[in-house]
N, C-alpha and C positions, 0 to 999 in steps of 0.2 A: 935450216935450210941451208943446202950446199953452197959453197961458195965456187965451185967448178966453173969455169966458163961454159960457158956453153948454154769427128765423131762427136762424141761426149766431151762435157767439159772434163778436165783434167783434175785430178785428185789433188786436195789441198795438202801443203808440206805438212808433215809431222812435226809437233813440236813447237806450236806455236797457238797463241790464243787466237779465237775466234773473232775478236773484236779489236778496231782500230783506238788510238786514243780519244777520239770523240764518240766512241760508244758504237760506230757503225760496223757492220761485217766488214770483215778484211777485203772480201771480194765482191762486195755488194756496195751501192751507193756511187757517188759520184766519184772520179778518179782522184787518189791522193797526191796532194803535193809533195814535191820531191823534197828530201832533207838535203842539207849543206853536203858537197861533195867533200869526200874523205880523202885527204892527202896520206898516202902509205909514206910513214917515216922509216921504217925498218929497211935497213940499207939491203939486206939478203933478199928479203922479200920483193924488194922493187927488181932487185936484179932479176930473179926468177919471174916476176911477171911482165919485166922487158922482153924477156927472152922470146926470139920469133919461132920457137921449135912448134907451138900450137898453130901456126899457119898450115902446117902439114894436114891438120885435121880439119881444116877449114870447109872442105867439101863434106865431111861428115857431118858437122853440123848443121850445115843446110838440109842436108838429106833428112836428117831426123827432124829439123822445124817444120818441113813441108809435108811430113808424113802427118801432121795435123791438118784435116780437110780444109779448116777455116783459115789456116796461115797459106796452105798452098793457094786457095782461092784469090787471096788478097795478093800474094806474090805474082800468081799468073796474069791476073788483070790490071796491074799496076807498076810491072816492073819490065825490065827489058834486059832479060838475061841472054836472049838471042843475040844480041849486037854487042852488049859490053860485059860480057861475065866478068871480066877481070877488073873492072871498074867498080862491080859490085861488091867484089871481094875486097878490094881496097877501102872502099866506105865502110865496109863492116870492121877493117880492122884498125880504121882511124877511130871509129866509135870506141871500140875496146879500148884501144891505147889511151886516148883521151880521159876516158871516165874512171879507167882503173889506177893509171900511173901519170896521168897530165895534171895540169893546173886547175884551179878554178875557172878559169877564162877557157881553156881546152874543152874542159867537159860542158861549159856551158854553150860553147859553139856546136860541139857534136850534138849536145841534146837538142839544139834548134834545127839541125839539120834532119834529126830522125822526126821531129813532131813536123816538120814541113812534108816530109815524104809520107810520113802516116795519115796527114789529115785526110787524103782522099779514100782510104782504104778501110774498107769494111771489116770490123772485127779487130782494128789497130787498140781499141778503148777495150778491149777483153784482157782483165788480168789475168785469167789463168793462161792464156795465149802469150802473154809477154813473158810472164814467169817460165813458160816451157822455152821460149827462145833463148833467155839468158841462161837457163839450166842447160841446155845443149852445149853453149859456150863454155861454162865451167868444165862439163864432163868431157867435152872433146879436148880441152887443154889438158885435162889430168890425164886422159887417155894418149895425147901425143908425147907426153914427157914418159909415161910407162915404156912406150914403144921406142921412142928414138932418142930420148934424155936420159935423165935421173928420175925415178918414182919418188914420189913425195913421201916422206915419212907421215905417219898420223898425225902428228902435231902440224905439221908443215901443213898438211891437207886441209886441216880446220882453218888455218891463218889464210890461205890463198881462198877458202870459201867465202870468208868473211871480207876479203879484198874485191871479192865478186860482185857483192852486193850493189854497189852503185851500177852496174850495168842493170840490175833489175829495177832499180828505183828510179834511174832516168828512163826506163821504159813505162814509168807511172805505176811498178808494183809497189803496195805499201810496205814500209819498212818492216813491218812484222810478217809479211808475205815472203820474203825470203827464209833461208832457212838457218836454223840454231846449231846445226851440227852436222859435219858428214853423214852420220848416221840417219838424220831425218832427211838428209839430200838423198841417200841411197834407197830409203822406203819409198819416198815420193817417184824416183826414177823408175824403181820395181815396178811399181804401180801404175805409172805412165805408160809404159812401152807395149802393155797388151792392148791399151786402149786406141793406138796409133792405127790408121787407115789410108793407106796409099792412094789415091784417086788418079785420073787422067791429068787433073791438073797437075799434081805432083810428076808425074810420068813426063809431061810436057815440057816443066822444069827441068829435070834431070837430063832429058835429051839437049836443051840448050846448053846447060851447064858443062856437061861431061863431054858432048860432040859439038863445040862452038864453031858455027861457020863463018862468022864473021871476026872472029878475035885475029890479033896478028899471029904473024908467022911464029913466033918464039913462043906464043901461048899454046898454038896448036900442037908445035914439036913435043913440049911438055906433058901435053895430055894423056898418053900411055901411063906415064908414071903418076899422074894425078887420079887417074882411074883407078888404076891397082891399089892405090893407097885408100883412096876413098872408099871403094868397095869392101876392101879388106877389113876396114875399121868399124864398118856396120855392125850392128847385132844381127846375128841370124836369122832371127824371124824377119827382120826388116829387108835385109838382101833378099831373101826370097819374096817377099812382097812386091818389091820393086821389078822382080823377074829378072835379075840379074844371074848368070850363068855362074855358077861357083861348084869347084871340084877340087879332087887333089890337085890338079896343075896349076889351078888358079892359087891355091894355097901355098904351092911350093913358091910360085911367082912371087906373092905378098911377101913371104919371109925373106925372098934373098932380095927383096925392095926394102925392106924393113933393115936389113943388115947393112946394105948399102948406104941407105940415108944416116944411120948411126955411126958408120965408118966416117963417111965424109963430115957430119956435125962434129965428131971429137977431132977434127982437125980445124975447125973454124975458131977463131980467137973469140972470147966472150964478147968484146966491144963489137964484134961483127955480126954476133948473134941478136945483140941488143939495138943495131944500127935501124932497122926498119921502122922502130916506134917513133924517134924523132923525125925521120924524113916523112914519116905519113903524116906526122902532126903539121909540120910544114907545109907540107901540100895542103891539108885541111885550111890552114890559114890563109892560103892563096885562094882559095877556092871562095873561102868566106868573103874575102876582099872583092872579089869580083861580084859576088852577089850584091856586096854593100854599093857599088857604084852603078 
């Protein structure tokens, strides 16, 4: 780890047994209980996980998630992207930071929020869909660092994949339903992408997300940059399925934007890159305190 600042159900992940500890199928039967939250003790790994670079790939992760029709239908019917897109992103980031680098209390609070939000959502108990949601977060973080920061070494990629396991288990994916290795993750990823199907629900969410009508001025001002980064990071087939126009001109804009973001990021101190995590966790606890009264 570098010290530098800075449609159908999805395929099962390869490299796992077919049964849980109690003998039930890993994707069948009742939802598995969560394992204890694992604190990341490795200092270099924690610094990487706390780095806010993956925020740049947040839009990509959402577009990948909603390319599953079941996920898209649940989000479309039970979410409010149109009015509060920046809040939805902030809540997702709170959850990721809490369960990956936070304390036991942080993880418990974040998981309770997710459970409350998912309670009325059809398909929220679907282990395959929740695994897919968690997988998009890992792959998008990995891709963001490749483009804007420092690519992971093979050994570090394995450690980061393991550190992302609490995201999946907090979404009630069984512990053996996460990935034993990056190789097994990549097999799953390659098998899942062709099964995705962009629906009208997904396109409606994308309109609300990338062209927010009710967002604050600062959000709307940043949206051209967000759009080119989000669309440029998508797999080619998915970009086409969403109907995004993409040719040599857009590709040049994307490359220039990546170069600009890399340059700016290289000038930002490491502590500043890691600052959003603690700030979001404090905000999460303030929200929890309001709910408690």
